[in-house]
N, C-alpha and C positions, 0 to 999 in steps of 0.2 A: 740587211743593210742598216747601218747606223749612219744617220745624217746629222751634220752640224748645221742647223738652220735657225736663224733668229737668235743666235748665241744660246741655243739649247740643243741637247742631244735628243734625237727622235728616232726610234721610240725610247722611252725612259727605261724600260725593262724588256729584255728579250731572251729567248733561249735559242741555242744553236747546237748542232751535232758535232761530235769529235771529227776533226779533219775537214769540216765544211769551211768553204771560203767565207771569211767575215769581211764584207765590203764596207768601207768607211768613206763617206762623201763629205765634202766641204761645200755646202751650198751658199755660204756667206762669202762676202768679199773681204774677209779679214783673216789674220793669222789665228789658227786654232792649234791645239795639241791634243792628241789622243793618248792617254796614259792609262793602260790597264793595270790593275793591281791584283792579279791572281796569286794564290798561294801555292798551286801545284804546277800550272803551266808557266812557261817563260813570259815575262812581262813584255808589252809592246808599248813603246814610247816614241811617238812620231809627231814632229812638227808639221803642220799643214798650212803653209802660207796661202794667201788668196789664189795664187797661181796653181797650187796643187789641189785638184778637185777630187781625187780618188786615191785611196790606199787599200791594200788588202793584207790580211793575216789569217791565221787559223790556229786552232788550239788542239794539241795532240792527245790530251787526256781529259776524261770527264772531271768536272769541277762544279761544286756548289756555287751559288750566286756570288759574284765578286764585283767590285766597284770599278768604274771607269771615270776618270776625271780629265779636265782640261787644265793644264798648268798655267795657261794664259788667262783664263776666265774661271775663277774659283767657284762660281755658282753653277757651272755646268757639271752635271752628274748623270750617270747612267749605270745600269747593272746588267750583267749577262751571266747566264748559267750554261754549262757545256754538258751535253748528254750523250750517251752511247745509243740512244733510241729516239724515235720521233714522237714519243708520247708525252708532250708537254704543251702548255698553253699559257697565255697571259690573259688576265681578265679584261673584259670590256669595261667601259666607264660605269656600267651598272653593277660591276662585280661578278658577272657571270662568265663562265668558261666552259669549253667543250673539249673533251679528249676523245677522238673517234678512232675506230679501227683496232680496238683491243680484242685479243682473243679471250674466250671465256676463262675466268680464273679470279683469283683474289689478288688485289694490288694495294700497295701503300701509296697514297697520294699525299704529296707535301705541298702546302701553301706557304708562300713567303711574302712578308710585307717589309718594306724598307725600314720602317720605324718600329713596328710591333712584333717582329720576329717570325718564327716558323711554327706551323702546326701540321700534324699528320693525321691521317685517317685511313682505315682499312675499308676497301670497297670490293665487293664480289659482283662480277657481271657474268651474265649468261650470253648465249649466242646473239640475241637481238635486243638485249636489255638496254634501257636508258635509265641511268641512275642519277640521283641528285645527291650531292654532298655539300653541306653547308659548313663553312668555316666562320667562326665569329671571333674577330679580333676586337679587343677592348682597349680603348685609349685610357691610360692611367689617369686618375684624378689629379688635378694640379694641387700642389702642396702650398 
């Protein structure tokens, strides 16, 4: 669920699965607009006046993180990624994340940051392993 609340999209970043219903709410009493900007899936561009409290869409193909904006309120911004599997997570405020239920094997994990880009790491897990993978994003020095 993506909610427009306090003239902000909540959550700011999320993952969904291919074909999953993507529910969009307007909890504000004002006009909003949900404008998705995918490169692979068809875009969704829907005005949501105060009287329209809910809309739905879905995405039929996997896609890396893409932007969602409100054409009415340019500061409103969110991001979504579309996956073919349920093994994704968004970090908590402390930067930690959990991906549970993986079968034993070696996996590539990708971490994405809105301003600092993408990093990947290879992780091998056994049957009951708990692994820690740290990603370090560095803010460039100001010139």
